[in-house]
C-alpha positions as CSV (number, residue, x, y, z in Angstrom):
1,M,-41.4,46.7,-62.7
2,T,-44.4,45.6,-60.5
3,D,-46.4,42.7,-61.8
4,Y,-49.8,43.8,-60.7
5,G,-51.5,40.7,-62.0
6,E,-49.3,38.4,-60.0
7,E,-49.9,40.3,-56.8
8,Q,-53.6,40.3,-57.3
9,R,-53.8,36.5,-58.0
10,N,-51.7,35.8,-54.9
11,E,-54.0,38.0,-52.7
12,L,-57.1,36.3,-54.1
13,E,-55.8,32.9,-53.1
14,A,-55.0,34.1,-49.6
15,I,-58.4,35.8,-49.2
16,E,-60.2,32.7,-50.3
17,S,-58.4,30.6,-47.7
18,I,-59.0,33.2,-45.0
19,Y,-62.8,33.6,-45.7
20,P,-63.9,30.3,-47.3
21,D,-67.5,30.7,-46.3
22,S,-68.0,34.4,-47.1
23,F,-65.8,34.9,-50.2
24,T,-67.5,34.8,-53.6
25,V,-65.8,35.5,-57.0
26,L,-68.0,37.5,-59.3
27,S,-65.7,37.9,-62.3
28,E,-62.0,37.3,-63.2
29,D,-61.2,40.2,-65.6
30,P,-61.3,42.5,-64.0
31,A,-61.2,40.5,-60.8
32,S,-64.3,41.2,-58.7
33,F,-65.5,39.5,-55.6
34,T,-67.6,39.9,-52.4
35,I,-66.8,39.2,-48.8
36,T,-69.5,39.1,-46.2
37,V,-68.4,40.6,-42.8
38,T,-70.4,39.8,-39.7
39,S,-69.9,41.4,-36.3
40,D,-69.5,39.5,-33.1
41,A,-72.8,38.9,-31.2
42,G,-73.7,41.4,-28.5
43,E,-75.1,40.7,-25.1
44,N,-78.6,40.2,-26.4
45,D,-77.4,38.5,-29.6
46,E,-77.4,41.7,-31.6
47,M,-75.5,41.3,-34.9
48,V,-74.9,43.5,-37.9
49,E,-73.7,42.3,-41.2
50,V,-72.4,43.8,-44.4
51,T,-71.4,42.4,-47.8
52,L,-68.5,44.3,-49.4
53,K,-67.9,44.1,-53.1
54,F,-64.3,44.8,-54.3
55,T,-63.0,45.2,-57.8
56,Y,-59.3,45.4,-58.7
57,V,-58.1,48.2,-60.9
58,E,-55.2,47.7,-63.3
59,K,-52.5,49.2,-61.0
60,Y,-53.7,47.8,-57.7
61,P,-52.2,47.9,-55.1
62,D,-50.5,51.1,-56.1
63,E,-54.0,52.4,-56.7
64,P,-56.9,51.6,-54.3
65,P,-59.5,49.0,-55.4
66,L,-63.1,49.9,-56.0
67,W,-65.5,49.0,-53.3
68,E,-69.2,49.3,-52.4
69,I,-71.7,47.9,-49.9
70,N,-73.5,45.2,-51.8
71,A,-75.9,44.2,-49.0
72,Q,-76.5,45.0,-45.3
73,E,-78.4,43.6,-42.4
74,N,-79.3,45.5,-39.2
75,L,-77.1,48.3,-40.3
76,E,-78.6,51.7,-40.4
77,D,-77.7,54.1,-43.2
78,P,-75.6,56.5,-41.1
79,D,-73.5,53.5,-39.9
80,A,-73.1,52.3,-43.5
81,E,-71.7,55.7,-44.4
82,D,-69.2,55.4,-41.6
83,V,-68.1,52.0,-43.0
84,L,-67.5,53.6,-46.5
85,K,-65.5,56.4,-44.9
86,L,-63.4,53.9,-43.0
87,L,-62.6,52.0,-46.2
88,Q,-61.4,55.2,-47.9
89,Q,-59.2,56.1,-44.9
90,Q,-57.6,52.6,-44.7
91,A,-57.0,52.5,-48.5
92,E,-55.2,55.7,-48.5
93,E,-53.0,54.6,-45.6
94,N,-52.1,51.2,-47.3
95,L,-51.4,52.3,-50.8
96,G,-48.6,50.2,-52.4
97,M,-49.5,47.1,-50.4
98,V,-52.2,44.5,-50.9
99,M,-54.9,45.6,-48.5
100,I,-58.1,43.6,-48.8
101,F,-57.4,41.7,-45.6
102,T,-56.6,45.0,-43.8
103,L,-59.8,46.6,-45.1
104,V,-62.0,43.7,-44.1
105,T,-60.4,43.6,-40.6
106,A,-61.0,47.3,-40.1
107,V,-64.7,46.8,-41.2
108,Q,-65.0,43.9,-38.8
109,E,-63.8,46.0,-35.9
110,K,-66.2,48.8,-36.9
111,L,-69.1,46.5,-37.0
112,N,-68.3,45.4,-33.4
113,E,-68.2,49.0,-32.4
114,I,-71.6,49.5,-34.0
115,V,-73.1,46.6,-32.1
116,D,-71.8,48.2,-28.8
117,Q,-73.4,51.5,-30.0
118,I,-76.7,49.7,-30.7
119,K,-76.6,48.4,-27.1
120,I,-76.0,51.9,-25.8
121,R,-78.7,53.4,-27.9
122,Q,-81.2,50.8,-26.8
123,E,-80.3,51.5,-23.1
124,E,-80.7,55.2,-23.7
125,E,-84.0,54.7,-25.4
126,Q,-85.2,52.5,-22.5
127,K,-84.2,55.1,-20.0
128,R,-85.9,57.8,-22.1
129,Q,-89.1,55.8,-22.1
130,E,-88.9,55.2,-18.4
131,R,-88.4,59.0,-17.8
132,E,-91.4,59.8,-19.9
133,T,-93.5,57.2,-18.1
134,E,-92.5,58.6,-14.7
135,E,-93.2,62.2,-15.8
136,A,-96.6,61.2,-17.1
137,E,-97.4,59.5,-13.8
138,K,-96.3,62.6,-11.9
139,K,-98.5,64.8,-14.0
140,H,-101.4,62.4,-13.5
141,F,-101.2,62.7,-9.7
142,Q,-100.0,66.3,-9.4
143,G,-102.2,67.8,-12.0
144,T,-101.5,71.1,-13.8
145,V,-99.5,73.7,-11.9
146,V,-101.7,76.7,-11.5
147,T,-100.3,80.0,-12.7
148,I,-101.9,83.4,-13.1
149,E,-101.9,83.0,-16.9
150,N,-103.5,79.6,-17.1
151,F,-106.0,80.5,-14.3
152,L,-107.2,83.6,-16.2
153,T,-107.5,81.5,-19.4
154,W,-109.5,78.9,-17.5
155,K,-111.7,81.6,-15.8
156,A,-112.5,83.2,-19.2
157,G,-113.4,79.9,-20.7
158,F,-115.5,78.9,-17.6
159,E,-117.4,82.2,-17.6
160,K,-118.2,81.9,-21.3
161,D,-119.4,78.3,-20.8
162,M,-121.7,79.4,-18.0
163,S,-123.0,82.3,-20.0
164,D,-123.8,80.0,-22.9
165,L,-125.5,77.6,-20.6
166,K,-127.7,80.3,-19.1
167,K,-128.7,81.4,-22.6
168,R,-129.7,77.9,-23.5
169,I,-131.7,77.4,-20.3
170,L,-133.6,80.7,-20.8
171,Q,-134.2,79.8,-24.4
172,R,-135.5,76.4,-23.4
173,E,-137.8,78.0,-20.7
174,E,-139.2,80.4,-23.2
175,E,-139.9,77.6,-25.7
176,L,-141.7,75.6,-23.0
177,A,-143.7,78.6,-21.9
178,G,-144.8,79.2,-25.4
179,K,-145.9,75.6,-25.8
180,N,-147.8,75.5,-22.5
181,K,-149.8,78.8,-23.2
182,L,-153.1,77.5,-24.6
183,T,-155.9,79.4,-26.3
184,G,-159.5,79.3,-25.2
185,K,-160.3,76.9,-28.0
186,Q,-157.5,74.7,-27.0
187,L,-158.6,74.7,-23.3
188,F,-162.2,73.9,-24.4
189,E,-160.9,71.0,-26.6
190,R,-158.7,69.7,-23.8
191,D,-161.7,69.7,-21.2
192,H,-165.0,68.7,-22.8
193,N,-166.7,69.2,-19.4
194,L,-166.5,72.9,-19.7
195,D,-169.7,73.0,-21.7
196,T,-171.6,71.5,-18.8
197,S,-169.7,73.2,-16.0
198,D,-172.3,76.0,-15.6
199,I,-175.1,73.5,-15.3
200,Q,-173.2,71.4,-12.8
201,F,-172.6,74.6,-10.8
202,L,-176.2,75.4,-10.6
203,E,-177.2,71.8,-9.7
204,E,-174.6,71.7,-7.0
205,A,-175.9,75.1,-5.7
206,G,-179.4,73.6,-5.2
207,N,-181.5,75.4,-2.7
208,S,-178.7,77.5,-1.6
209,V,-179.8,80.2,-4.1
210,E,-182.3,82.5,-2.3
211,V,-184.8,84.6,-4.2
212,D,-186.3,87.8,-2.8
213,E,-190.0,87.5,-3.6
214,S,-190.7,91.1,-2.6
215,L,-188.9,92.1,-5.8
216,F,-191.6,90.6,-7.9
217,Q,-195.2,92.1,-8.2
218,D,-198.2,89.8,-7.6
219,I,-199.7,89.0,-11.0
220,D,-203.1,89.7,-9.5
221,D,-202.0,93.3,-9.0
222,L,-201.2,93.8,-12.6
223,D,-203.7,95.5,-14.8
224,L,-203.8,93.1,-17.7
225,D,-206.3,92.9,-20.4
226,E,-206.3,89.3,-21.6
227,D,-208.7,90.2,-24.4
228,D,-206.1,92.5,-25.8
229,P,-204.8,90.9,-29.1
230,D,-201.3,92.1,-28.3
231,F,-201.2,90.5,-24.8
232,D,-198.3,88.1,-24.4
233,P,-197.8,86.5,-21.0
234,L,-194.2,85.5,-21.9
235,A,-193.3,89.1,-22.4
236,L,-193.9,89.9,-18.8
237,G,-190.5,88.7,-17.8
238,S,-188.8,90.7,-20.5
239,D,-190.4,93.9,-19.4
240,E,-189.0,93.5,-16.0
241,D,-185.5,93.4,-17.5
């Protein structure tokens, strides 16, 4: 009959001696502990780290232990899922044997692979950014390739813009014309000299105005009765009119 307790105690002692700096006992009944697993450093000192929590079940190692990721650093969630799947696979393959060291070793190797993948992803991301930058520079110098479709679209937009511009110009001209058209009163108010313009005209004309004296009758030839009470010398001019 298998003494599960004895096997578990022996494994715990071995694990503690193998991982003295990363092994931590959480409880003794049931036995529960954590082991922190760190990858090797990459070329640019990239590292990932995961803390695994194990708990023995009563019939371990004939039954797999319980495990979970207690903490992680620089480890993305998809990679963490891969670690858990790996633990499940290794546990199934090692039933009947103490397996903590085997599980931790498999996780260590997986973390190293993840570091390599991180490097590959970084290189691919750098190349992608370089391609995008190069394509943007090409577009900047080459401009947009003209096709029938985008030319017609541009032409329709251009014609609409020009039509709108002409409408705005005509509207502006009409507004200005309306503002510049002054009434007679406004003209008079703007030029106070208009009220003296006729007088100035006559003064400037001077002697240039010629009068035909033959058109007027000599006052001596007129039959006037000065004794007539209705006689008005000032009315003579009005009769001529």
